[in-house]
C-alpha positions in Angstrom: 83.6 46.4 141.3 84.3 47.8 137.8 81.2 47.1 135.3 83.2 44.8 133.4 84.4 42.4 136.4 82.3 39.6 137.2 80.6 39.8 140.7 81.9 37.2 143.3 78.8 35.2 142.7 79.5 35.2 139.4 83.0 34.0 139.6 81.8 31.3 141.8 78.9 30.0 140.3 78.8 31.5 136.4 77.1 29.4 134.2 76.1 26.7 136.6 73.8 28.9 138.9 72.7 31.8 136.6 69.7 32.7 138.3 71.3 32.7 141.9 74.0 35.0 140.7 71.1 37.1 139.0 69.2 37.2 142.6 72.3 37.8 144.5 73.8 40.4 142.3 70.7 42.1 141.2 68.2 41.3 144.0 70.2 41.1 147.2 72.8 43.5 146.7 71.2 45.6 144.0 67.5 46.3 145.4 67.8 45.3 149.1 71.1 46.8 150.0 70.5 49.8 148.3 67.0 50.3 150.1 67.2 53.8 151.9 65.5 52.7 155.5 68.6 51.6 156.8 72.6 52.5 156.3 75.0 50.6 154.5 76.9 50.3 158.0 73.7 49.1 159.9 73.0 47.0 157.0 76.5 45.3 157.7 76.3 45.0 161.4 72.9 43.0 161.1 74.1 41.0 158.4 77.6 40.2 160.1 75.5 39.3 163.3 73.0 37.1 161.2 75.9 35.1 159.8 77.2 34.7 163.4 74.4 33.4 164.8 73.4 30.7 162.1 77.2 29.8 161.9 77.6 30.5 158.2 81.4 31.5 158.3 81.7 30.8 154.5 80.1 34.1 153.9 81.0 35.9 157.0 84.7 36.5 155.6 83.2 38.5 152.7 80.9 40.5 155.1 83.5 41.2 157.6 85.5 43.1 155.0 82.3 44.8 153.4 81.5 46.0 157.0 84.7 47.3 157.2 83.9 49.3 154.0 80.6 50.3 155.5 82.4 52.1 158.4 82.8 49.6 161.0 86.1 49.2 162.9 87.5 45.6 163.8 87.3 46.6 167.3 83.5 46.9 166.7 83.0 43.5 164.7 85.1 42.0 167.3 83.1 43.5 170.0 79.8 42.5 168.3 81.0 38.8 167.7 81.9 38.7 171.7 78.6 40.3 172.7 76.8 37.5 170.4 78.5 34.5 172.2 76.1 34.9 175.2 72.9 35.0 172.8 73.9 32.7 170.0 76.3 30.1 171.7 80.1 30.2 172.1 80.8 27.6 169.4 79.2 30.0 166.8 81.1 32.9 168.2 84.4 31.0 168.5 84.3 30.1 164.9 83.3 33.6 163.8 86.3 35.1 165.6 88.7 32.9 164.1 87.3 34.1 160.6 87.9 37.6 162.1 91.1 36.9 163.7 92.2 35.4 160.3 90.9 38.5 158.1 92.0 41.3 160.3 95.8 40.0 161.3 96.4 38.5 157.6 
């Protein structure tokens, strides 16, 4: 993202929830995602798994794209969702797979 472009959080919430935008951009995607203890690829896989298990499909679309940017293949992401079906429950996995299919095939 260019420095002059507003973040996704800023576009969504702008002046409505400025502290949430700050925490999202500065703390979460700044400090937390930039910590050296895990690779961006690993952080993406963990994040996708967490979103699938919690049924948070609204944020999943963004994070599946970010996961691809961080080195995970579509095949790996589909496999992760399939694997999670047995641990998180079929409805969460089916909802997540619908998001992945829409994102990866359109």
